[in-house]
Phi, psi and omega in degrees: 000318179298322180297320180296318179296320179294319179297315180297319179296320179296316180299313180297322178296318181294315179299316179298319180295318179295316180297318180295320181294314183287329176294321179290324183255091180277121183259070179195172180271142176233073184254137185246147178305138181095345179278157178230138181229158180224146167240122178258111190247125172244128180236120176245118185232133178233129181237133175237126179246135179270048175275186182301320183268004182047060187295141175238132178232125178244126182235133171235128183227122179237136179206153168243135176246118178258129182245118176258120183280111182277312182195168172226164177226177185285356175271359181087013180272144180241123183256127186225149168255133188237146175215155175271146175217153172052053180280137175215123181234127178225125178226128180232121177218086185303322182293337180255007180058041179247126175213093183246132176212110183285349183273346183280334184079004182289327178259102186296320181297317178297316180297317180297319180292320178295318178298317180294322179298324182285345180271346183270168177225161173216171189240142183227141171236129176224166175262183186291344176275350181097004179289129181286121181262324179202153177222119183228145175098349181292317181298318179295325179297318180282334173295326178293329176294322181293340181274354178292146181298141182217129178281331182237106184291329178295315178296322178301315181294322178296315181294317178301316180296318180296314180294322179295321179293327186268324186236002184283192188300313182294319179295316179298316179300322180294313179298318179297315181296324183285321192238359175241317181280067189258325193276157180285149177285321181254132179227160359280147182198148182252343173214144188205165178242156178219121178263126181226162169260120184246137181260111178252116184051046178074357182262128179285128177231153178276131181231130178245115179256133173245124183248151180228128172284107187277306178192172177229154172236188178293338187243331187228155170252126184257121181236132175245156184205163176223130179243144175239130181236143180213144177293144182284353179177174179287137174267130180239130184202169176256129181231185177291349176269350183118202177275128186225162169231150185213158176228152185237137173212155180173188182214162179212139177249152181227145173220093186266141164239111184252139179296129187291328183281312187260340185085355183286148180294135174258321179198143174210132169247125185226135181239134183235137176231124186230139174243129173246124177254113182256129181244129179287123174273311175204140181205162183279334183228356178244141183288144177298140180093349180293132179255128181239110179274152170225149186235130180234127175244129183232134174245123175256127172240116186236129176237137180235159179199161170264127184275000000 
């Protein structure tokens, strides 16, 4: 009988401890209408391909995302207006004769489009866990870029495509999924998974993130995570090498510091390593069946704040 009482006391103590811990550590957003938040995102990406020319591509992408909280409702949905600020895009690929830098002002068309992009807004709805429910206005924003005057339509299409790949709907959803959709849907819980569709070089891949509530302080909630990504199937396309098929695999680590009061991200350093294996199906100068791997390492540094 004493053992049963001791066992019951232990169980009740454990339940009480878990409840107290999870009550203290709220894993959700607490954003109020009228508030403004920002995410300052720096992305440094390096790609090495073991092709004939051993191509190297270096990409630096800097952006600020401002979120204005418009309203909330009794279903737990948060309605926000979002805009881009302080955009800087630099891409260098000597083997492909690519040298793009939006910060130099040398390409007037690129500068005008970036300036116009920063003047527009779009709308987002998410729930308290950070899951993206809707995204509206992004397509119209990029349509307005296409209406800007252009002396060279070919150059215009290249710039539009580049900006869409870096700042368009798929890219925004990926950044949002990685650094906003962090919290678990079901609580209380100390570790959880999140399945997302992530766009890597415009290709949709399946990504499974596992997060762990590591510890809390008076000011921050610390969450660490590991993500595994794999292509949902083989991608088949025509390139300058001929007709090819490819598969994507990789991993990503996360180290989040989230504001304890609002749930908003304060800082995150995340590292991603991806391997793409490209196989030649048919080509004019490369043999069918040849496999060409490429390796991409990306470092995300994200800082957040309430304005």
